[in-house]
C-alpha positions in Angstrom: 99.5 120.6 81.3 101.5 118.5 83.8 98.6 117.7 86.2 94.8 117.2 85.8 94.4 120.3 87.9 97.5 122.5 87.4 98.5 124.9 90.1 99.1 128.6 89.5 101.2 130.6 91.9 100.0 134.2 91.7 102.4 136.6 93.3 100.9 140.1 93.8 100.6 142.4 96.8 97.0 143.4 95.7 94.8 141.0 97.7 91.6 142.1 96.0 93.0 141.5 92.6 94.4 138.1 93.7 90.9 137.1 94.7 89.6 138.0 91.2 92.4 135.9 89.7 91.6 133.0 91.9 87.9 133.0 91.0 88.6 133.4 87.3 91.3 130.8 87.0 89.6 128.3 89.3 86.6 128.3 86.9 89.1 127.6 84.1 90.3 124.5 85.9 93.3 125.8 87.9 94.2 125.6 91.5 95.4 129.1 92.5 97.8 129.8 95.3 98.4 133.4 96.3 101.6 135.0 97.6 101.7 138.6 98.7 105.4 139.3 98.1 108.4 138.1 96.1 109.9 136.4 99.2 106.7 134.7 100.1 106.4 133.5 96.5 109.9 132.1 96.5 109.3 130.3 99.7 106.1 128.7 98.3 107.8 127.8 95.1 110.5 126.0 97.1 107.9 123.7 98.5 107.1 122.3 95.0 103.9 121.5 93.3 103.7 124.7 91.2 103.1 124.3 87.5 103.1 128.0 86.4 103.7 131.4 88.0 102.0 134.8 87.4 104.3 137.4 88.8 103.5 141.1 89.4 106.2 143.7 88.8 105.6 146.3 91.5 105.7 144.9 95.0 107.3 145.9 98.3 110.7 144.3 99.0 111.7 142.3 96.0 110.1 143.6 92.8 109.0 141.3 90.0 112.3 141.4 88.0 114.4 140.6 91.2 112.0 137.8 92.1 112.1 136.4 88.5 115.9 136.4 88.6 115.9 134.3 91.8 113.2 132.0 90.5 115.1 131.0 87.4 118.0 129.9 89.6 115.8 127.1 91.0 116.2 123.8 89.3 113.3 122.9 87.1 111.6 126.2 87.8 108.1 126.5 86.3 107.4 129.0 83.5 106.7 132.6 84.6 104.1 134.9 83.1 105.1 138.5 83.9 102.2 140.8 84.9 102.3 144.5 85.4 100.1 147.6 85.3 102.7 149.6 83.5 102.4 150.3 79.8 106.1 150.7 79.5 107.3 148.2 76.8 110.8 148.3 78.2 109.7 146.3 81.2 108.2 143.7 78.9 111.5 143.4 77.0 113.5 143.2 80.2 111.3 140.5 81.6 111.3 138.4 78.5 115.1 138.7 78.2 115.4 137.7 81.8 113.6 134.5 81.1 109.8 135.1 81.5 107.7 132.9 79.3 105.2 135.6 78.5 104.1 139.1 79.4 100.8 140.9 79.8 99.4 144.2 81.2 96.8 143.9 84.0 94.0 146.2 85.1 92.5 146.7 88.6 89.0 145.4 87.5 90.4 142.0 86.5 89.5 142.2 82.8 93.0 140.8 82.0 92.1 137.5 83.6 91.0 135.8 80.3 94.3 136.9 78.8 96.1 135.5 81.8 94.4 132.2 81.3 95.6 132.1 77.7 99.1 133.1 78.7 99.5 130.5 81.5 98.0 127.8 79.2 100.5 128.6 76.5 103.4 128.8 79.1 102.6 125.4 80.4 102.3 123.9 76.9 105.6 125.4 75.8 107.3 124.3 79.0 106.0 120.7 78.5 107.3 120.8 74.9 110.7 122.1 76.0 110.9 119.5 78.7 110.1 116.7 76.2 112.7 118.2 73.8 115.3 118.4 76.5 114.6 114.8 77.6 114.8 113.6 74.0 118.1 115.4 73.5 119.4 114.0 76.8 118.4 110.5 75.7 120.2 111.0 72.3 123.3 112.2 74.1 123.1 109.2 76.5 122.6 106.9 73.6 125.6 108.3 71.9 127.7 108.0 75.1 126.5 104.3 75.4 127.4 103.7 71.8 130.8 105.3 72.2 131.4 103.3 75.3 130.4 100.0 73.5 132.5 101.0 70.5 135.5 101.7 72.7 135.0 98.3 74.5 134.7 96.5 71.1 137.9 98.2 70.0 139.7 97.0 73.0 138.4 93.5 72.6 139.3 93.4 68.9 142.7 94.7 69.7 143.2 92.1 72.3 141.9 89.3 70.0 144.3 90.4 67.2 147.1 90.6 69.7 146.6 87.1 71.0 146.0 85.6 67.6 149.0 87.3 66.2 151.2 86.1 69.1 149.9 82.6 68.8 150.6 82.5 65.1 154.0 84.0 65.6 154.8 81.2 68.1 153.8 78.7 65.5 155.9 80.4 62.8 158.9 80.4 65.2 158.4 76.7 65.9 158.3 76.0 62.2 161.5 78.1 61.8 163.3 76.1 64.5 162.1 72.8 62.9 163.3 74.0 59.5 166.7 74.9 60.8 167.1 71.5 62.4 165.9 69.6 59.3 168.6 67.8 57.3 166.7 67.0 54.2 166.4 70.0 51.7 162.8 69.1 50.8 161.7 69.0 54.4 163.5 72.3 55.2 161.8 73.9 52.1 158.4 72.6 53.1 158.7 73.8 56.7 160.0 77.2 55.5 157.0 77.6 53.1 154.7 76.7 56.0 156.4 79.2 58.2 155.9 81.9 55.6 152.2 81.2 55.2 151.6 81.3 58.9 153.7 84.5 59.2 151.6 86.1 56.4 148.5 85.7 58.5 150.2 86.6 61.8 151.5 89.9 60.4 148.0 91.0 59.5 146.9 90.5 63.1 149.9 92.2 64.4 149.2 95.2 62.1 145.6 95.3 63.3 146.7 95.2 66.9 148.8 98.3 66.5 146.5 100.1 64.1 143.8 102.7 64.9 141.6 101.3 62.2 140.6 97.7 62.3 139.0 97.8 58.8 142.2 98.4 56.8 145.8 97.5 56.6 148.6 99.5 55.1 149.8 97.0 52.5 153.2 98.5 52.0 154.0 98.3 55.7 152.6 94.9 55.9 154.7 93.6 53.1 157.8 95.2 54.6 157.3 93.3 57.8 156.4 90.1 56.0 159.6 90.1 53.9 161.6 90.8 57.0 160.1 87.6 58.5 161.2 85.7 55.4 164.7 87.1 55.6 164.9 85.6 59.1 163.7 82.2 57.9 165.7 79.0 57.3 166.2 80.1 53.7 167.2 83.6 54.8 170.7 83.4 53.5 169.2 83.1 50.0 167.2 86.3 50.5 170.0 88.7 51.1 169.1 90.6 48.0 165.3 90.5 48.5 164.0 94.0 48.0 160.7 95.8 48.3 159.5 98.9 46.6 155.9 99.8 47.6 153.7 102.8 47.4 151.2 103.4 50.3 148.1 101.4 49.7 145.2 100.6 52.1 143.3 97.4 51.9 141.0 95.3 54.0 142.6 92.6 56.3 141.1 89.5 54.6 142.5 90.5 51.2 145.8 91.5 52.8 146.2 87.9 54.0 145.6 86.6 50.5 148.2 89.0 49.1 150.7 88.1 51.8 150.3 84.4 51.0 150.8 85.0 47.3 154.0 87.0 48.0 155.3 84.3 50.2 154.7 81.6 47.6 156.2 83.5 44.7 159.2 84.6 46.7 159.8 81.1 47.9 159.5 79.8 44.4 162.2 82.3 43.3 164.4 81.2 46.2 164.1 77.6 45.3 164.3 77.7 41.5 165.7 81.0 40.2 169.3 80.7 41.3 170.4 77.0 41.4 174.0 78.0 42.3 173.2 80.4 45.2 171.4 83.6 45.9 170.3 86.4 43.6 168.1 89.5 43.5 164.4 89.1 44.1 162.2 92.1 43.8 158.7 92.8 45.1 157.0 95.9 43.8 153.6 97.3 44.7 152.0 100.4 43.1 148.5 101.7 42.4 147.3 101.7 38.8 144.1 103.7 38.3 141.5 101.9 40.5 143.6 98.8 40.7 146.8 97.7 42.5 149.6 96.0 40.7 151.9 93.6 42.6 155.0 92.3 40.8 157.4 89.6 42.1 160.5 89.1 39.9 163.9 87.6 39.8 166.8 87.6 37.3 167.5 83.9 37.4 167.4 81.0 35.0 163.9 81.7 33.8 160.6 80.0 34.2 161.0 77.3 31.7 164.1 76.0 33.4 162.6 76.2 36.9 160.6 73.0 36.6 161.6 70.7 39.4 160.4 67.1 39.3 160.4 67.1 43.1 157.9 70.0 43.2 154.3 69.2 44.3 152.6 72.2 42.6 151.3 73.2 46.0 152.6 76.7 45.7 150.9 77.2 42.3 147.6 75.9 43.7 147.8 78.2 46.7 148.5 81.2 44.5 145.6 80.3 42.3 143.3 79.9 45.3 144.4 83.3 46.7 143.9 84.9 43.3 140.3 83.7 43.3 139.8 85.2 46.8 141.2 88.5 45.6 139.3 88.3 42.2 142.8 89.0 40.9 144.5 88.4 37.6 147.9 86.6 37.8 150.1 86.7 34.7 153.7 85.7 34.0 155.6 88.3 32.0 157.2 86.3 29.1 159.4 89.2 28.0 161.2 89.5 31.4 164.7 88.0 31.7 164.3 85.6 34.5 160.8 85.2 36.0 158.3 87.9 36.7 154.7 87.4 37.9 152.3 90.3 37.9 149.2 90.3 40.1 146.6 92.9 39.5 143.5 93.4 41.7 141.0 96.0 42.6 141.9 98.4 45.4 138.4 97.9 46.8 136.9 94.5 47.1 134.4 94.0 44.2 131.8 92.6 46.7 132.2 95.6 49.0 132.0 98.0 46.1 128.8 96.3 44.9 127.2 96.5 48.3 128.2 100.1 48.7 126.7 100.9 45.3 123.5 99.1 46.2 123.2 101.0 49.5 123.8 104.3 47.8 121.1 103.7 45.3 
């Protein structure tokens, strides 16, 4: 019950019966308010403070069903117990379908009053339960709306962060490109171009995330296509006229995409520097899924690995490739049967650490 002393509005044109109801329900802990007609009952209900209504069917003016219809249009209307002297079950069905909480048959001597007490008690309890359920559902919907709003705000912020980081890195890559173009010493030009490629590899991931609907994954084939286009525009671009990409669609998380991009940059630049001493030649990048893994191959048709040793080399590229392979938990192998040089990088499509955490959560 909503109040310590709940208030019952009893609507009936029989004043004597109303007095019997008032005495009986008052002893049961109710405050009883009587209305002699449907209109009077509606007026009293509009004043508020009513916890439950007992409504007679046969009254002058508005009858019970007409009054019930208007009551249920009132916001937060209290539950209504429909009362009638008629034994016609059709009235009960009509009243319950119209929205009455309960139904009972009255008699002129007031013997129905104990049943009325049970009915109004039940109606109040059910109304309280329904109200609590509605409030809980409203809170759930409100929480979902708040979560959706926060998620949308987070998405906008992440998109803006990726946009700004990508732009800043692209500016750095462009500055390195300008510096490489103006360098007169081949070693300096190569070092600056390598650095530009490494920065571009990271910048491309952020640019992909800025334009993507999913911040958790990057389409690796699209990413590599953009990365190789950056390399073609680099200071060594004239040596990459035959740089090709053949890649199947593969999704991967951003951190691992960065590692793959840096590996591609290093191996492509090694091919540019060492595979074709007399000029440019074909360099191929291929990406394809193999079972649960992904295979990345970078190959050329040049002089071969054994003849690529350059006493001026620092080994930095090899160390970077090894470090990124550790980050990927990848296997990097050179294909000794290939004419020229071919490196094959094989790694799991899903990060082993992520797969392990997912497996633990599922168990």
